[in-house]
N, C-alpha and C positions, 0 to 999 in steps of 0.2 A: 624817324623812319628806320625800319629794320634793314640790316645789311645781310646780304647773302653770305653763305659760308665762304665762297671764293673771295668776297670783299674782305672778310675777316682775316683770311689767310694773307692777303696782300697788304694789310695794314703795316705789318712789321717789315721794313725794308732791309736791304743788305743782308739777306738771310744766309744761313750756312750753305756751303756747297754740298748738296745731298742728293743722292740718287733716290728714286722712288722706293719707299719702304724703309729707308734708314731713319734712325732716331739718334742723331749725333750729339745731343746736348740736353741739359736740363730743360724740361718742358717742350722738347721736340724741335723739329727743323726750324720753325719760325720763332721759337722761344716764347710763345704766348699760350701754350696749352691747347692749341687748336691743331688737329691733324686732318690731313686729307685722305687718311686710310679709309677703305671701304670694307664693309661687312666684317668688322672685328669680332672676335669671340665675345659673347655677352653672358655666357653661362658656364660656370666651372665650380669645382669644390676641391678639397684636398686630394680626391681620388678621380674626379671627373675632368676630362679634357686636359690632363697634365701630360705634356710631352716629355718633360724631364724636370728633375730638381737637383740642384747641386748645393752641398753644404758650404756655408760661409764660416770663416774663422772667428767672426765676431758680429755683433749687432751694428746697425748703422742707419742713418737717415738719408743717405745719398741714393739717387736713382741709378740704375744701369743706363748705359748707352749701347746702341747697336749699329754696326756697320757691316753689311754683307753677311759673312759667315762668322763674325766675331761679336761677342758680348763682353763689355767691360764694366767693372764696378769697383769702387774704392772701399777699403775696409781696413780697420786697425787691428793689430795683433799685440799681444803682450802689454795690455793696458796702455796702448799708445806709443810704446817704445819702438814698434815697427809699424809703418804706415804703407799700405800696399795698394797697387793698382793690379787687379786680377783680370785675366783674359780667359774667357771660356769659348769652347767650340759651340756654335749656335745649334748644330744638328743634334748634339747628344749631351751637352752640359759638361763635357770633360774640361778640367782646368788645364789650359795650355801653358800658361806661365804666370808668374807673380813677380811684379816689379816692386821691390821692397826698399823703403827708405828708413834707415835707423835714426832715432831721435833720442838723445840722451838728456835733453833739457827738461825744464818744468813748464807745463802748460795746463792750466786748470780748464775744466769743462763741466757741464752739468751731466749727471748720470743718464739723463734721457737724450743727450746729444753726444753720442760717442764720437771719438776722433774720426777724421775723414768724412765729415758731413757734407762737404761740397761734392757735387756730381762732376764726373770728368767730361771732357769734350774732345771731339775728333774732327779732323778735316778729311778723313779717309786714308791718310798715310801716316799721321802722327796722332798720338793720344796724349792729352795734357790733363794733369790732376793737381789740385791745390790741397796741400796737407797742412795748412795753417803755419804754425811756428816751424814746422819741418820743411817748409819751402814748397815751391812749384816744380814739378817734374814733367819731362817729355819723354815718351817712349815711341819707338817705331812698332809696327804690328808684329814683329818677331820677338819683342820683349827687350830690345836693346835700349838702354837709357841714352838719350841724345844730349840732354842737358838738365841742369838743376839750378834754380834761382832761389837764393835765400831771402826771405821776406823780413827776417828779424822776428823778435818775439811779438806774438799777438796774445794779449793777456786780458781775459775776462772770465768771471766765474762760470759763465754759461757756454764758453767756447765760441766757435765761429762756424759759418756754414755757407757763405756766399759762393756761388758757382761762377766760373769764368765764362766769358763770351768772346767771340771773334769780331774784329773789325779789320777788314783787309788782311794785312799780314801781321796783325798784332793780337795779343791775348790780353783782355782787359779784366781786372779783378777789383772788387770792393773788399778792401782788407780792413779788418777790425772784427768785432768792436773792442772797446776797452781803452787802454792807455795810449794806443797808437791807432789812428784811423786815416786811411788814405785810399785813393784810387791809383792804380798802376797799370801801365801798358808795357808788355814784354814782347820782344821780337819772337815770332813763332819759330824761326829757324835757329836762333842762337840763345834765346832766353835772356838776352841783354835788355836792360831797361830803356824804353823809348821815352817815356815821361812818367812823372809821379806827381800827384796833386794831393797835398795834405788836406784833411777835413777837420780843422780845429774845433768846429761847432759840434762835432760828433764824438769828441774825446771825452771819456769818463774821468771823473776826478780820482776814483779808485777802481780797482779791478772788480769790486763788489757793487758798484753803483748800478742801479737799474736804468741803464742808458746804453744805447748802441743800435747798430744796424746789422742784421743778419740777411739782408735782402740781396738777391742777385740782380745785377744790372739788366736793363732792357735796352737793346739797340733799336732805334726808331728812325724811320725815314720821314722826316718832317718836311714834306713837299720838296724833296730832293736834297734837303740838308740833314746829314746824319747827326743824331744826338744820342747820348747814353743817359738813360733816365734811371734814377736810384731813389728808393725810399731811405731817408736818413732821420736821425733824431730831431723832431720838431718840424721837418719840412720834406717835400719831395723836390728834386732838382734835376736839371739837365746839364750835361757836360759835353764839351767838344771832344770827340774821339781822336782827333788829330793831335790835340795838345793837352787835354785833360782839364782845361780851364772851364770854370762854371759859366753857363749861359744864362740860366734863370733858376729861380726857386719860388715855391709856393708854400707858405706856412700853414700849420694847422694840425700836424701829427703830434703824437706824444713823444716822450723820450725813448720809446722802444719801437723799432720797425722790424717786423719779421718777414712779412709777405712781399712778393714782387709786385710792383705797380702794374695796373692794367691800363694799357695804352691803346688808343685808337686815333684816327685822324681828327676826330671831333672832341673826344672826352678822355680824360685821364682820371682814374680812380685809385687813390692811395690809402692804405689801411695801416693803422697803428697796431701793435701787439698789445697783449695784456689788457684787453678791454678798452683801449684808448680810442680816440676819434678816427673816423673815416672821412675823407674829403673827396670832393669831385671838383675838377677844374676844366675849363675850356682849354683845349690843347693850344698852346701859344703858337703864334706865327713864327716863321724862321727869323724874323727881325726883332722879336721881343727879347729883351734882356733884363737882368736884374730881378728885383722882387716884384712878382706879378700877382701877389696875393689879392690886392685890391681890385685889380682889373680882370682877373681870370678865375678866381675861385668862385664856384657856383653854390656850394653847400658844404656844411659840416654836420655830421652826426656825432654828437659829443661822446656818447657812451654806447659801446657795442659789446657783444660777447667776445671772449677770447678768440683771436684769429691767428693761426700759425700758417696754414696753407693758404694759397691764393685761390681766388675764384676765377671765373672766365667771363670775359666781356663779349656778349653776343648782341650785336646791333645796339639797341638802346637799353639793354638790361644786363645786370650782373647776376650771375648764378654762383652760389658757393654753399658749402656746408661748413658752418662754424665749428670751432673746436668742440663744443658740447654735443655736436651731432645734429644741430638744427639746420635744415636746408632753408635757404632764403633767396628770394628774388628781389633785387633792388632796381629802381629806375636810375640809370646812370646820370641823367641830366639833373635830377632833383634829390637823389638819395633816399627817396621815399620807398618804403617796403611795399611791394606788391602782395607778397604772401610769405609766410614762414611756417615750417612744420618739422617736427622731428623726423629724421630720415635714417639715422645710424647711431652707433655708439660714438664715443669720443674720437675725433678725427684730427690728425695733424697733416694729412696729405693735401695736395692741391687738386682742384677739380679740373678735369680735362674734357674737351669736346671732341668726339670722334664719331664720324658718320651720323651726325645729328643727335647723338646720345651723350649724356654726361656720365662720367665715371669718377667716383670718390671712394677711397679706401679708408676704413677706420682703424683704430689702433689694435683691434682684435684680429685684424686680417680679413674682415668682411668688406667686399666691394659692393657699393650700391650703384646700380645702373639706373639712371633716371632721365626723364625727358624734360627739356626746356619748354616752358609754357605758362599758362595762367594759373596753374595749381601744381602741387607736387604729385608727380606720377612716377612711382617706383616700378621699374620694368623687371629688374632681377636683383637678387641678393646672393652674392657668391662668397662663401666662407672658406678661407684657407685654414683659419684657426691658429695662426701664429702671429705674435706681436709684429705689427707693421706700422712704420711711421713715414715710409717713403711713398712717393707717388708712382703710379703705374707707367709703363712704357709700351707703346704700340709700334709694331714693325711687321709689315708684309704678312698680315693675317694672324699674327701672334701677339700675345700680351706677356710682358715680363714683370714679375712682382718680386721685389726684394723684401724679405722679412728679416727678423733678427736672427733667424736660424739658417735660412736657405734662400737660394735664388731659383725662382720657378719660371719655367717656360710653359705657357698655356696656349692651347689651340692646335693647329695642324703642324705636323712635322715638316721641317724644311731641310733640304739637302740630304746627304747620305750619312748613315751612321758609321 
């Protein structure tokens, strides 16, 4: 049975404290790529419907976040020796402040995954950013650093990217991949560790092994029981956000996990990276624990196209654009392909659902606006013409696009210049 948009929005419980129109974290207020924004901009170009653009000091894959009159984005400078949280005036794109963290150590990364790949998160008074081996930082809205927490060295040849989430008064991160892998919860007010849960099955033997998780956690209300769900090498798992202890796991993923799991009250879909398997499982009950592979796994698609960005789960279907630019519609309960057809160039960004329309941006900076349904229906194609690997952000009638060169505000002007 198809779910209404309201039902989809209510699937993810314990959502961020957000006023209407704010986009406070990776993949929006509910963390699932579904927005309740109405009448967003659907047509733009490098010169059409651009409110402002602001130059960035470096490329990056993190998305901006928006709260009221502020836009925040992470960005590395000086080849990663300086890692920054930038704050822009929403009305005109003026840079208000840059919170800089110096890092003198050695941290490898892939050339297509610049440092500061994790998106920031805010509760409306404090902004938090994960800078990998340079640590986690917290700033107030005036640019004052409130605290910094050292995570230690995170070492993998492709770098890291998992974005933090909130649970009550804690900040939860999936740290890795590489030689150290763990989940950690930090106190939002002080930055002190609340709990840490090591992930020995996710650890790579060497920094160059093709193994690891770049997946951001999902906070899920499982019939009143909060769970943190993460894609990991070989399996998807749920953890207790109060203690960090593992609740259940379902096997079937490959050794690489890039995308965020898609979670609903009935179905969970988890995707491997690098062309590995995609699995679907029946959402466990709050009382299920341990290995649930035999009891809950519904299907395995053994071989898939490369998938970096996540799709979106709408009722009984998954919609996504694979990395090669092929749009695909899958049945969530069976994994069967309803249809697939080329829609764009190579795409790394996640697909978002806004006002009944799907938005996916490819690496050339062209955003495909398409409709969910029984066939591919492309509504608009909007070219910025700059390298883009980040997902879009929607806030109060505007779209924010982060390229490797600039931060764009698209749509109607808000506030005073």
